[in-house]
MDTraj code that builds the backbone (N, CA, C; nanometers):
import mdtraj as md
import numpy as np

residues = "UNK UNK UNK UNK UNK UNK UNK UNK UNK UNK UNK UNK UNK UNK UNK UNK UNK UNK UNK UNK UNK UNK UNK UNK UNK UNK UNK UNK UNK UNK UNK UNK UNK UNK UNK UNK UNK UNK UNK UNK UNK UNK UNK UNK UNK UNK UNK UNK UNK UNK UNK UNK UNK UNK UNK UNK UNK UNK UNK UNK UNK UNK UNK UNK UNK UNK UNK UNK UNK UNK UNK UNK UNK UNK UNK UNK UNK UNK UNK UNK UNK UNK UNK UNK UNK UNK UNK UNK UNK UNK UNK UNK UNK UNK UNK UNK UNK UNK UNK UNK UNK UNK UNK UNK UNK UNK UNK UNK UNK UNK UNK UNK UNK UNK UNK UNK UNK UNK UNK UNK UNK UNK UNK UNK UNK UNK UNK UNK UNK UNK UNK UNK UNK UNK UNK UNK UNK UNK UNK UNK UNK UNK UNK UNK UNK UNK UNK UNK UNK UNK UNK UNK UNK UNK UNK UNK UNK UNK UNK UNK UNK UNK UNK UNK UNK UNK UNK UNK UNK UNK UNK UNK UNK UNK UNK UNK UNK UNK UNK UNK UNK UNK UNK UNK UNK UNK UNK UNK UNK UNK UNK UNK UNK UNK UNK UNK UNK UNK UNK UNK UNK UNK UNK UNK UNK UNK UNK UNK UNK".split()
xyz = np.array([
    [0.8999, 0.1564, -2.4387],
    [0.8759, 0.2842, -2.3720],
    [0.9259, 0.2751, -2.2284],
    [0.9998, 0.3743, -2.1853],
    [1.0560, 0.3735, -2.0501],
    [0.9463, 0.3879, -1.9470],
    [0.9625, 0.3191, -1.8338],
    [0.8653, 0.3270, -1.7253],
    [0.9147, 0.4261, -1.6215],
    [0.8201, 0.4846, -1.5484],
    [0.8588, 0.5754, -1.4411],
    [0.9206, 0.4958, -1.3286],
    [0.9987, 0.5650, -1.2472],
    [1.0649, 0.4970, -1.1364],
    [0.9641, 0.4332, -1.0427],
    [0.8477, 0.4965, -1.0267],
    [0.7477, 0.4432, -0.9355],
    [0.6817, 0.3165, -0.9834],
    [0.6941, 0.2869, -1.1148],
    [0.6272, 0.1696, -1.1694],
    [0.6834, 0.0405, -1.1126],
    [0.8102, 0.0409, -1.0691],
    [0.8713, -0.0794, -1.0148],
    [0.8612, -0.0885, -0.8637],
    [0.7947, 0.0096, -0.8015],
    [0.7948, 0.0176, -0.6556],
    [0.7275, -0.1038, -0.5920],
    [0.7840, -0.1452, -0.4804],
    [0.7258, -0.2526, -0.3994],
    [0.7340, -0.2056, -0.2545],
    [0.6192, -0.2030, -0.1872],
    [0.6199, -0.1497, -0.0513],
    [0.4992, -0.2025, 0.0264],
    [0.5040, -0.1953, 0.1609],
    [0.3943, -0.2462, 0.2423],
    [0.2736, -0.1538, 0.2412],
    [0.1554, -0.2159, 0.2412],
    [0.0279, -0.1451, 0.2459],
    [-0.0631, -0.2197, 0.3427],
    [-0.1719, -0.1566, 0.3896],
    [-0.2652, -0.2293, 0.4767],
    [-0.3277, -0.3476, 0.4037],
    [-0.3367, -0.4603, 0.4739],
    [-0.3962, -0.5792, 0.4140],
    [-0.5480, -0.5728, 0.4134],
    [-0.6054, -0.5001, 0.5071],
    [-0.7514, -0.4911, 0.5176],
    [-0.7859, -0.3725, 0.6068],
    [-0.9140, -0.3422, 0.6138],
    [-0.9579, -0.2328, 0.7011],
    [-0.9455, -0.2733, 0.8476],
    [-0.9102, -0.1768, 0.9294],
    [-0.8991, -0.2015, 1.0735],
    [-0.9614, -0.0850, 1.1486],
    [-1.0282, -0.1175, 1.2588],
    [-1.0832, -0.0143, 1.3470],
    [-1.0258, -0.0313, 1.4864],
    [-0.9893, 0.0840, 1.5438],
    [-0.9323, 0.0824, 1.6788],
    [-0.9824, 0.2055, 1.7534],
    [-1.0329, 0.1838, 1.8751],
    [-1.0921, 0.2934, 1.9524],
    [-1.0148, 0.3177, 2.0813],
    [-0.9978, 0.4467, 2.1131],
    [-0.9432, 0.4853, 2.2425],
    [-1.0410, 0.5826, 2.3085],
    [-1.0318, 0.5951, 2.4401],
    [-1.1178, 0.6899, 2.5132],
    [-1.0303, 0.7781, 2.6007],
    [-1.0519, 0.9092, 2.5921],
    [-0.9761, 1.0063, 2.6706],
    [-1.0749, 1.1065, 2.7291],
    [-1.0795, 1.1142, 2.8600],
    [-1.1700, 1.2075, 2.9300],
    [-1.3125, 1.1979, 2.8760],
    [-1.3585, 1.0762, 2.8592],
    [-1.4936, 1.0417, 2.8153],
    [-1.5199, 1.0726, 2.6682],
    [-1.4234, 1.1291, 2.5966],
    [-1.4370, 1.1415, 2.4506],
    [-1.3876, 1.0127, 2.3863],
    [-1.4629, 0.9636, 2.2891],
    [-1.4249, 0.8428, 2.2164],
    [-1.3628, 0.8827, 2.0825],
    [-1.2529, 0.8163, 2.0485],
    [-1.1835, 0.8400, 1.9222],
    [-1.1713, 0.7049, 1.8505],
    [-1.2449, 0.6910, 1.7414],
    [-1.2447, 0.5656, 1.6658],
    [-1.1678, 0.5860, 1.5352],
    [-1.0566, 0.5164, 1.5213],
    [-0.9773, 0.5234, 1.3981],
    [-1.0207, 0.4119, 1.3040],
    [-1.0550, 0.4500, 1.1814],
    [-1.0873, 0.3531, 1.0769],
    [-0.9810, 0.3671, 0.9686],
    [-0.8980, 0.2656, 0.9563],
    [-0.7805, 0.2712, 0.8689],
    [-0.7916, 0.1649, 0.7605],
    [-0.7552, 0.2028, 0.6376],
    [-0.7640, 0.1072, 0.5274],
    [-0.6637, 0.1433, 0.4193],
    [-0.6492, 0.0551, 0.3222],
    [-0.5633, 0.0825, 0.2079],
    [-0.6345, 0.1695, 0.1059],
    [-0.5575, 0.2516, 0.0341],
    [-0.6128, 0.3378, -0.0709],
    [-0.5053, 0.3577, -0.1768],
    [-0.5230, 0.2920, -0.2903],
    [-0.4211, 0.2961, -0.3952],
    [-0.4276, 0.4234, -0.4785],
    [-0.5381, 0.4977, -0.4679],
    [-0.5541, 0.6232, -0.5414],
    [-0.6186, 0.7263, -0.4508],
    [-0.6096, 0.8529, -0.4903],
    [-0.6758, 0.9596, -0.4138],
    [-0.8261, 0.9384, -0.4141],
    [-0.8813, 0.8929, -0.5262],
    [-1.0255, 0.8670, -0.5318],
    [-1.0669, 0.7594, -0.4325],
    [-0.9857, 0.6547, -0.4178],
    [-1.0172, 0.5505, -0.3203],
    [-1.0122, 0.6065, -0.1782],
    [-0.9141, 0.6917, -0.1512],
    [-0.9051, 0.7530, -0.0184],
    [-1.0281, 0.8393, 0.0094],
    [-1.0679, 0.9193, -0.0882],
    [-1.1839, 1.0067, -0.0700],
    [-1.3123, 0.9257, -0.0535],
    [-1.3229, 0.8139, -0.1238],
    [-1.4408, 0.7285, -0.1090],
    [-1.4454, 0.6685, 0.0316],
    [-1.3309, 0.6276, 0.0820],
    [-1.3245, 0.5742, 0.2186],
    [-1.3662, 0.6802, 0.3200],
    [-1.3132, 0.8004, 0.3052],
    [-1.3454, 0.9102, 0.3968],
    [-1.4945, 0.9420, 0.3934],
    [-1.5490, 0.9488, 0.2719],
    [-1.6921, 0.9790, 0.2576],
    [-1.7773, 0.8698, 0.3205],
    [-1.7378, 0.7444, 0.3031],
    [-1.8157, 0.6338, 0.3583],
    [-1.8192, 0.6348, 0.5096],
    [-1.7023, 0.6556, 0.5721],
    [-1.6966, 0.6582, 0.7183],
    [-1.7702, 0.7809, 0.7722],
    [-1.7543, 0.8953, 0.7062],
    [-1.8211, 1.0177, 0.7508],
    [-1.9728, 1.0037, 0.7432],
    [-2.0195, 0.9317, 0.6412],
    [-2.1646, 0.9080, 0.6308],
    [-2.2107, 0.8089, 0.7375],
    [-2.1319, 0.7052, 0.7602],
    [-2.1673, 0.6042, 0.8606],
    [-2.1804, 0.6664, 0.9991],
    [-2.0898, 0.7587, 1.0306],
    [-2.0902, 0.8213, 1.1631],
    [-2.1244, 0.9700, 1.1508],
    [-2.2272, 0.9979, 1.0757],
    [-2.2667, 1.1360, 1.0501],
    [-2.3125, 1.2115, 1.1725],
    [-2.3546, 1.1407, 1.2772],
    [-2.4018, 1.2084, 1.3980],
    [-2.2888, 1.2310, 1.4986],
    [-2.1676, 1.1844, 1.4665],
    [-2.0543, 1.2060, 1.5570],
    [-2.0152, 1.3536, 1.5589],
    [-1.9368, 1.3919, 1.6570],
    [-1.8967, 1.5322, 1.6694],
    [-1.8020, 1.5726, 1.5575],
    [-1.7072, 1.4871, 1.5245],
    [-1.6086, 1.5166, 1.4201],
    [-1.5713, 1.3875, 1.3470],
    [-1.5425, 1.4003, 1.2173],
    [-1.4810, 1.2931, 1.1383],
    [-1.3570, 1.3528, 1.0710],
    [-1.2458, 1.3474, 1.1411],
    [-1.1202, 1.4034, 1.0907],
    [-1.0485, 1.2954, 1.0094],
    [-0.9683, 1.3389, 0.9139],
    [-0.9094, 1.2384, 0.8254],
    [-0.7740, 1.2802, 0.7707],
    [-0.7043, 1.1781, 0.7174],
    [-0.5766, 1.1997, 0.6493],
    [-0.5535, 1.0819, 0.5562],
    [-0.4794, 1.1068, 0.4495],
    [-0.4418, 0.9965, 0.3602],
    [-0.3048, 1.0223, 0.2997],
    [-0.2411, 0.9136, 0.2612],
    [-0.1125, 0.9157, 0.1918],
    [-0.1200, 0.8130, 0.0801],
    [-0.1142, 0.8589, -0.0438],
    [-0.1164, 0.7688, -0.1597],
    [0.0227, 0.7682, -0.2212],
    [0.0792, 0.6500, -0.2347],
    [0.2146, 0.6371, -0.2865],
    [0.3012, 0.5606, -0.1897],
    [0.4319, 0.5557, -0.2144],
    [0.5230, 0.4803, -0.1277],
    [0.5305, 0.5387, 0.0123],
    [0.5752, 0.4602, 0.1094],
    [0.5889, 0.5093, 0.2471],
    [0.6721, 0.6367, 0.2539],
    [0.6241, 0.7337, 0.3309],
    [0.6968, 0.8571, 0.3520],
    [0.6813, 0.9614, 0.2440],
    [0.6179, 0.9257, 0.1329],
    [0.6035, 1.0231, 0.0243],
    [0.4970, 1.1261, 0.0598],
    [0.5107, 1.2455, 0.0049],
    [0.4144, 1.3520, 0.0333],
    [0.3563, 1.4117, -0.0948],
    [0.3744, 1.3433, -0.2074],
    [0.3260, 1.3957, -0.3352],
    [0.1739, 1.3939, -0.3431],
    [0.1111, 1.2939, -0.2801],
    [-0.0351, 1.2819, -0.2827],
    [-0.0843, 1.2567, -0.1400],
    [-0.1024, 1.3646, -0.0660],
    [-0.1508, 1.3539, 0.0712],
    [-0.2662, 1.4515, 0.0912],
    [-0.3430, 1.4275, 0.1946],
    [-0.4529, 1.5174, 0.2294],
    [-0.4858, 1.5022, 0.3765],
    [-0.5516, 1.6037, 0.4336],
    [-0.5893, 1.5975, 0.5745],
    [-0.6992, 1.6986, 0.6023],
    [-0.7723, 1.6755, 0.7108],
    [-0.8784, 1.7672, 0.7511],
    [-0.8981, 1.7603, 0.9018],
    [-0.9155, 1.8794, 0.9627],
    [-0.9475, 1.8873, 1.1054],
    [-1.0975, 1.8735, 1.1310],
    [-1.1793, 1.8856, 1.0271],
    [-1.3249, 1.8723, 1.0372],
    [-1.3829, 1.9464, 1.1583],
    [-1.3446, 2.0717, 1.1741],
    [-1.4039, 2.1534, 1.2795],
    [-1.3262, 2.1590, 1.4085],
    [-1.2288, 2.0703, 1.4276],
    [-1.1425, 2.0811, 1.5442],
    [-1.0489, 2.2016, 1.5245],
    [-0.9890, 2.2547, 1.6309],
    [-0.8952, 2.3669, 1.6147],
    [-0.7856, 2.3347, 1.5133],
    [-0.7490, 2.4330, 1.4345],
    [-0.6550, 2.4137, 1.3241],
    [-0.5256, 2.3451, 1.3710],
    [-0.4888, 2.2406, 1.3003],
    [-0.3636, 2.1709, 1.3266],
    [-0.3671, 2.0687, 1.4375],
    [-0.4851, 2.0465, 1.4977],
    [-0.4906, 1.9545, 1.6124],
    [-0.5328, 1.8127, 1.5766],
    [-0.5802, 1.7909, 1.4545],
    [-0.6296, 1.6586, 1.4180],
    [-0.5648, 1.6076, 1.2891],
    [-0.5952, 1.6737, 1.1774],
    [-0.5444, 1.6256, 1.0485],
    [-0.3930, 1.6178, 1.0428],
    [-0.3249, 1.7188, 1.0944],
    [-0.1781, 1.7219, 1.0866],
    [-0.1128, 1.6094, 1.1664],
    [-0.1487, 1.5891, 1.2934],
    [-0.0865, 1.4766, 1.3650],
    [-0.1245, 1.3414, 1.3056],
    [-0.2437, 1.3320, 1.2487],
    [-0.2824, 1.2069, 1.1832],
    [-0.1948, 1.1810, 1.0605],
    [-0.1764, 1.2849, 0.9781],
    [-0.0928, 1.2693, 0.8592],
    [0.0521, 1.2405, 0.8979],
    [0.1022, 1.3062, 1.0008],
    [0.2386, 1.2792, 1.0458],
    [0.2561, 1.1325, 1.0852],
    [0.1544, 1.0774, 1.1498],
    [0.1608, 0.9355, 1.1874],
    [0.1678, 0.8471, 1.0631],
    [0.0907, 0.8816, 0.9601],
    [0.0942, 0.8033, 0.8359],
    [0.2308, 0.8135, 0.7685],
    [0.2849, 0.9344, 0.7621],
    [0.4122, 0.9563, 0.6923],
    [0.5249, 0.8764, 0.7574],
    [0.5208, 0.8618, 0.8884],
    [0.6283, 0.7923, 0.9594],
    [0.5954, 0.6462, 0.9908],
    [0.4903, 0.5938, 0.9294],
    [0.4442, 0.4585, 0.9632],
    [0.5169, 0.3480, 0.8890],
    [0.5839, 0.3812, 0.7784],
    [0.6413, 0.2769, 0.6942],
    [0.5414, 0.2127, 0.6014],
    [0.4188, 0.2625, 0.5995],
    [0.3139, 0.2122, 0.5105],
    [0.2902, 0.3098, 0.3961],
    [0.2523, 0.2577, 0.2818],
    [0.2063, 0.3409, 0.1720],
    [0.0596, 0.3140, 0.1427],
    [0.0009, 0.3966, 0.0570],
    [-0.1379, 0.3783, 0.0120],
    [-0.2320, 0.3557, 0.1300],
    [-0.2444, 0.4543, 0.2163],
    [-0.3206, 0.4360, 0.3398],
    [-0.4100, 0.5575, 0.3650],
    [-0.5305, 0.5301, 0.4123],
    [-0.6280, 0.6338, 0.4449],
    [-0.6851, 0.6058, 0.5830],
    [-0.7073, 0.7125, 0.6609],
    [-0.7610, 0.6930, 0.7950],
    [-0.8588, 0.8048, 0.8291],
    [-0.9653, 0.7676, 0.8964],
    [-1.0620, 0.8621, 0.9524],
    [-1.0662, 0.8375, 1.1025],
    [-1.0572, 0.9454, 1.1803],
    [-1.0763, 0.9333, 1.3250],
    [-1.2061, 1.0043, 1.3597],
    [-1.3011, 0.9261, 1.4063],
    [-1.4326, 0.9762, 1.4451],
    [-1.4326, 1.0052, 1.5951],
    [-1.4760, 1.1256, 1.6311],
    [-1.4786, 1.1636, 1.7727],
    [-1.6206, 1.1881, 1.8195],
    [-1.6508, 1.1301, 1.9346],
    [-1.7732, 1.1629, 2.0066],
    [-1.7310, 1.2398, 2.1320],
    [-1.7699, 1.3650, 2.1396],
    [-1.7271, 1.4531, 2.2491],
    [-1.7838, 1.4051, 2.3820],
    [-1.6958, 1.3976, 2.4819],
    [-1.7386, 1.3451, 2.6114],
    [-1.7683, 1.4500, 2.7159],
    [-1.7611, 1.5796, 2.6777],
    [-1.7976, 1.6839, 2.7710],
    [-1.6803, 1.7561, 2.8343],
    [-1.5595, 1.7044, 2.8140],
    [-1.4408, 1.7679, 2.8711],
    [-1.3485, 1.8136, 2.7589],
    [-1.3155, 1.9413, 2.7574],
    [-1.2248, 1.9917, 2.6551],
    [-1.0827, 1.9428, 2.6828],
    [-1.0138, 1.9027, 2.5769],
    [-0.8812, 1.8444, 2.5926],
    [-0.7683, 1.9440, 2.5690],
    [-0.8007, 2.0601, 2.5133],
    [-0.6955, 2.1551, 2.4791],
    [-0.6234, 2.1114, 2.3533],
    [-0.5497, 2.2040, 2.2923],
    [-0.4846, 2.1721, 2.1648],
    [-0.3840, 2.0579, 2.1783],
    [-0.3032, 2.0631, 2.2834],
    [-0.2051, 1.9556, 2.3021],
    [-0.2710, 1.8210, 2.3237],
    [-0.3800, 1.8212, 2.4005],
    [-0.4517, 1.6963, 2.4245],
    [-0.5134, 1.6399, 2.2978],
    [-0.5657, 1.7287, 2.2119],
    [-0.6243, 1.6828, 2.0855],
    [-0.5175, 1.6252, 1.9935],
    [-0.4028, 1.6931, 1.9850],
    [-0.2932, 1.6423, 1.9017],
    [-0.2544, 1.5022, 1.9473],
    [-0.2397, 1.4835, 2.0768],
    [-0.2014, 1.3518, 2.1285],
    [-0.3100, 1.2481, 2.1043],
    [-0.4352, 1.2904, 2.1173],
    [-0.5460, 1.1960, 2.1005],
    [-0.5583, 1.1499, 1.9556],
    [-0.5611, 1.2430, 1.8620],
    [-0.5771, 1.2051, 1.7216],
    [-0.4533, 1.1319, 1.6693],
    [-0.3356, 1.1869, 1.7008],
    [-0.2147, 1.1186, 1.6576],
    [-0.2007, 0.9818, 1.7216],
    [-0.2378, 0.9715, 1.8489],
    [-0.2275, 0.8444, 1.9198],
    [-0.3234, 0.7401, 1.8670],
    [-0.4468, 0.7817, 1.8353],
    [-0.5440, 0.6860, 1.7812],
    [-0.4940, 0.6260, 1.6503],
    [-0.4356, 0.7109, 1.5645],
    [-0.3842, 0.6618, 1.4369],
    [-0.2608, 0.5745, 1.4585],
    [-0.1699, 0.6169, 1.5446],
    [-0.0486, 0.5382, 1.5691],
    [-0.0822, 0.4000, 1.6244],
    [-0.1802, 0.3933, 1.7141],
    [-0.2191, 0.2642, 1.7696],
    [-0.2838, 0.1753, 1.6622],
    [-0.3644, 0.2356, 1.5759],
    [-0.4235, 0.1583, 1.4661],
    [-0.3152, 0.1066, 1.3717],
    [-0.2192, 0.1917, 1.3389],
    [-0.1098, 0.1514, 1.2499],
    [-0.0297, 0.0359, 1.3096],
    [-0.0132, 0.0360, 1.4398],
    [0.0626, -0.0701, 1.5052],
    [-0.0098, -0.2038, 1.4998],
    [-0.1421, -0.1998, 1.4806],
    [-0.2224, -0.3215, 1.4840],
    [-0.2602, -0.3744, 1.3454],
    [-0.2516, -0.2915, 1.2421],
    [-0.3006, -0.3336, 1.1110],
    [-0.2047, -0.4352, 1.0476],
    [-0.2622, -0.5348, 0.9831],
    [-0.1815, -0.6336, 0.9112],
    [-0.1282, -0.5703, 0.7831],
    [-0.0047, -0.6030, 0.7475],
    [0.0593, -0.5442, 0.6314],
    [0.0883, -0.6504, 0.5261],
    [0.0730, -0.6104, 0.4009],
    [0.1125, -0.6962, 0.2900],
    [0.1932, -0.6119, 0.1920],
    [0.2704, -0.6780, 0.1069],
    [0.3461, -0.6047, 0.0059],
    [0.2587, -0.5719, -0.1140],
    [0.2649, -0.4477, -0.1566],
    [0.2072, -0.4095, -0.2851],
    [0.3105, -0.4407, -0.3921],
    [0.2709, -0.5213, -0.4890],
    [0.3631, -0.5625, -0.5944],
    [0.3056, -0.5217, -0.7291],
    [0.3842, -0.4517, -0.8074],
    [0.3472, -0.4224, -0.9457],
    [0.4005, -0.5347, -1.0335],
    [0.3075, -0.6126, -1.0887],
    [0.3455, -0.7314, -1.1645],
    [0.3736, -0.6965, -1.3100],
    [0.4621, -0.7711, -1.3688],
    [0.4919, -0.7591, -1.5116],
    [0.4756, -0.8962, -1.5762],
    [0.4081, -0.9017, -1.6908],
    [0.3987, -1.0256, -1.7672],
    [0.5079, -1.0295, -1.8728],
    [0.5558, -1.1495, -1.9006],
    [0.6639, -1.1663, -1.9970],
    [0.6515, -1.3023, -2.0643],
    [0.7255, -1.3200, -2.1708],
    [0.7366, -1.4478, -2.2391],
    [0.8822, -1.4913, -2.2376],
    [0.9020, -1.6202, -2.2199],
    [1.0360, -1.6759, -2.2299],
    [1.0300, -1.7905, -2.3309],
    [1.1020, -1.7773, -2.4392],
    [1.1103, -1.8815, -2.5416],
    [1.2443, -1.9509, -2.5250],
    [1.2429, -2.0838, -2.5130],
    [1.3655, -2.1554, -2.4809],
    [1.3656, -2.2953, -2.5405],
    [1.4830, -2.3536, -2.5429],
    [1.4976, -2.4905, -2.5925],
    [1.4502, -2.5895, -2.4875],
    [1.4067, -2.7058, -2.5336],
    [1.3579, -2.8084, -2.4409],
    [1.4636, -2.8426, -2.3366],
    [1.5894, -2.8474, -2.3767],
    [1.6960, -2.8854, -2.2841],
    [1.7234, -2.7835, -2.1753],
    [1.6702, -2.6615, -2.1922],
    [1.6930, -2.5560, -2.0920],
    [1.5792, -2.5424, -1.9917],
    [1.4719, -2.6178, -2.0114],
    [1.3526, -2.5969, -1.9291],
    [1.3798, -2.6214, -1.7810],
    [1.4391, -2.7354, -1.7473],
    [1.4594, -2.7686, -1.6051],
    [1.5463, -2.6646, -1.5360],
    [1.6546, -2.6258, -1.6012],
    [1.7431, -2.5268, -1.5408],
    [1.6755, -2.3929, -1.5221],
    [1.5935, -2.3544, -1.6189],
    [1.5246, -2.2258, -1.6091],
    [1.4219, -2.2279, -1.4970],
    [1.3480, -2.3368, -1.4875],
    [1.2437, -2.3439, -1.3850],
    [1.3023, -2.3389, -1.2446],
    [1.4269, -2.3822, -1.2299],
    [1.4911, -2.3731, -1.0984],
    [1.5225, -2.2283, -1.0616],
    [1.5285, -2.1415, -1.1621],
    [1.5523, -1.9995, -1.1355],
    [1.4272, -1.9260, -1.0884],
    [1.3122, -1.9776, -1.1235],
    [1.1882, -1.9029, -1.1031],
    [1.1615, -1.8630, -0.9584],
    [1.1755, -1.9535, -0.8602],
    [1.1410, -1.9129, -0.7231],
    [1.2213, -1.7940, -0.6724],
    [1.3485, -1.7866, -0.7066],
    [1.4335, -1.6775, -0.6561],
    [1.3879, -1.5416, -0.7080],
    [1.3192, -1.5402, -0.8232],
    [1.2722, -1.4148, -0.8825],
    [1.1207, -1.3996, -0.8726],
    [1.0559, -1.4875, -0.7916],
    [0.9110, -1.4844, -0.7681],
    [0.8328, -1.4941, -0.8991],
    [0.8808, -1.5769, -0.9883],
    [0.8170, -1.5939, -1.1192],
    [0.7047, -1.6966, -1.1091],
    [0.5897, -1.6632, -1.1662],
    [0.4766, -1.7553, -1.1762],
    [0.4524, -1.7857, -1.3232],
    [0.4431, -1.9137, -1.3566],
    [0.4152, -1.9540, -1.4945],
    [0.2644, -1.9512, -1.5158],
    [0.2206, -1.8693, -1.6110],
    [0.0778, -1.8556, -1.6405],
    [0.0323, -1.9495, -1.7510],
    [0.1228, -1.9789, -1.8441],
    [0.0854, -2.0640, -1.9572],
    [0.2119, -2.1219, -2.0192],
    [0.2004, -2.2412, -2.0741],
    [0.3123, -2.3058, -2.1432],
    [0.2619, -2.3634, -2.2748],
    [0.3335, -2.3380, -2.3833],
    [0.3023, -2.3976, -2.5134],
    [0.4281, -2.4606, -2.5699],
    [0.4058, -2.5630, -2.6529],
    [0.5172, -2.6398, -2.7081],
    [0.5078, -2.6433, -2.8600],
    [0.6191, -2.6164, -2.9233],
    [0.6310, -2.6350, -3.0686],
    [0.7747, -2.6800, -3.0922],
    [0.8471, -2.6135, -3.1832],
    [0.9877, -2.6483, -3.1975],
    [1.0685, -2.6051, -3.0758],
    [1.0147, -2.5059, -3.0003],
    [1.0723, -2.4623, -2.8744],
    [0.9611, -2.4520, -2.7707],
    [0.9985, -2.4247, -2.6464],
    [0.9012, -2.4104, -2.5376],
    [0.8786, -2.2611, -2.5134],
    [0.7532, -2.2253, -2.4919],
    [0.7186, -2.0858, -2.4657],
    [0.6463, -2.0782, -2.3326],
    [0.7071, -2.0072, -2.2379],
    [0.6445, -1.9821, -2.1084],
    [0.5900, -1.8394, -2.1055],
    [0.4647, -1.8249, -2.0663],
    [0.4103, -1.6937, -2.0318],
    [0.4159, -1.6849, -1.8802],
    [0.4851, -1.5828, -1.8303],
    [0.5079, -1.5729, -1.6862],
    [0.4698, -1.4342, -1.6360],
    [0.4604, -1.4234, -1.5053],
    [0.4524, -1.2921, -1.4431],
    [0.5504, -1.2896, -1.3265],
    [0.6032, -1.1718, -1.2984],
    [0.6983, -1.1537, -1.1905],
    [0.6927, -1.0083, -1.1451],
    [0.7432, -0.9792, -1.0253],
    [0.7457, -0.8392, -0.9816],
    [0.8267, -0.7534, -1.0787],
    [0.7740, -0.6362, -1.1110],
    [0.8450, -0.5484, -1.2044],
    [0.9854, -0.5177, -1.1555],
    [1.0035, -0.5082, -1.0245],
    [1.1349, -0.4754, -0.9690],
    [1.2362, -0.5875, -0.9889],
    [1.1877, -0.7096, -1.0207],
    [1.2776, -0.8236, -1.0383],
    [1.3158, -0.8469, -1.1842],
    [1.2591, -0.7675, -1.2758],
    [1.2737, -0.7959, -1.4186],
    [1.4192, -0.7981, -1.4650],
    [1.4952, -0.6971, -1.4363],
    [1.6315, -0.6892, -1.4882],
    [1.7182, -0.8034, -1.4360],
    [1.7059, -0.8339, -1.3079],
    [1.7821, -0.9449, -1.2521],
    [1.7414, -1.0777, -1.3115],
    [1.6116, -1.0933, -1.3389],
    [1.5623, -1.2170, -1.3998],
    [1.6179, -1.2343, -1.5400],
    [1.6147, -1.1301, -1.6207],
    [1.6666, -1.1381, -1.7572],
    [1.8137, -1.1788, -1.7559],
    [1.8907, -1.1165, -1.6694],
    [2.0328, -1.1475, -1.6601],
    [2.0552, -1.2930, -1.6207],
    [1.9768, -1.3418, -1.5236],
    [1.9916, -1.4797, -1.4781],
    [1.9538, -1.5784, -1.5883],
    [1.8476, -1.5490, -1.6637],
    [1.8042, -1.6377, -1.7728],
    [1.9114, -1.6462, -1.8805],
    [1.9647, -1.5336, -1.9196],
    [2.0668, -1.5330, -2.0252],
    [2.1929, -1.6045, -1.9795],
    [2.2290, -1.5854, -1.8534],
    [2.3468, -1.6550, -1.8010],
    [2.3246, -1.8059, -1.7965],
    [2.2071, -1.8471, -1.7491],
    [2.1800, -1.9896, -1.7311],
    [2.1699, -2.0641, -1.8633],
    [2.1314, -1.9947, -1.9705],
    [2.1117, -2.0608, -2.1000],
    [2.2154, -2.0179, -2.2032],
    [2.3189, -1.9507, -2.1575],
    [2.4240, -1.9005, -2.2485],
    [2.3649, -1.8193, -2.3639],
    [2.2606, -1.7438, -2.3293],
    [2.1996, -1.6554, -2.4278],
    [2.1002, -1.7211, -2.5213],
    [2.0722, -1.8488, -2.5013],
    [1.9800, -1.9174, -2.5929],
    [1.8343, -1.8792, -2.5688],
    [1.7975, -1.8570, -2.4445],
    [1.6584, -1.8216, -2.4133],
    [1.6309, -1.6773, -2.4517],
    [1.5035, -1.6478, -2.4764],
    [1.4629, -1.5147, -2.5204],
    [1.3530, -1.4618, -2.4285],
    [1.3902, -1.3909, -2.3223],
    [1.2863, -1.3298, -2.2364],
    [1.2449, -1.1930, -2.2926],
    [1.1150, -1.1734, -2.3094],
    [1.0645, -1.0459, -2.3613],
    [0.9432, -1.0025, -2.2811],
    [0.9284, -0.8718, -2.2637],
    [0.8108, -0.8184, -2.1942],
    [0.6907, -0.8256, -2.2862],
    [0.5733, -0.8427, -2.2261],
    [0.4500, -0.8452, -2.3048],
    [0.3885, -0.7068, -2.3083],
])
top = md.Topology()
chain = top.add_chain()
for i, resn in enumerate(residues, 1):
    res = top.add_residue(resn, chain, resSeq=i)
    for name in ("N", "CA", "C"):
        top.add_atom(name, md.element.get_by_symbol(name[0]), res)
traj = md.Trajectory(xyz[None], top)
């Protein structure tokens, strides 16, 4: 069965939750940023932070689920701030961050001085941009499991191919031939198959599980 193009995607995502606070005219803006692989995960993150800081003046939020820059699964909220002054600049920061699968809540405690629409846009967008600059990034990898059946004489040569394709051997069994159960990034599958067949003159049999 054919896989969707997104199934092979590999892209950076937040490695862990990060909090970063800025203060502007005595108003505090706390950005809580984390990874969210699904819309439900993003909504759970938003609900959790909003409950934690329920007494704050505002809990504005935005999320982007999917590869960096995608807009197929996004959301945002001004949470009572003037329309377009919080959620939109926050989402814009996420879209241009180079990160995928990311959710952020900016909690504001009003300091008594109104910032105006331009000031709010800069404050919310700036809090998110600063958090994005500080968060550790890791690659999201969609793994694929496979089997490789090969002759004993091909084992050493094949194993030398594994690091270049990020292949991990999960299990090995021996009978008349050797059987490796492996996993590798889905995006590396086609190149790996080609390399295996070339290295063994077609004797090895790589198959998806």
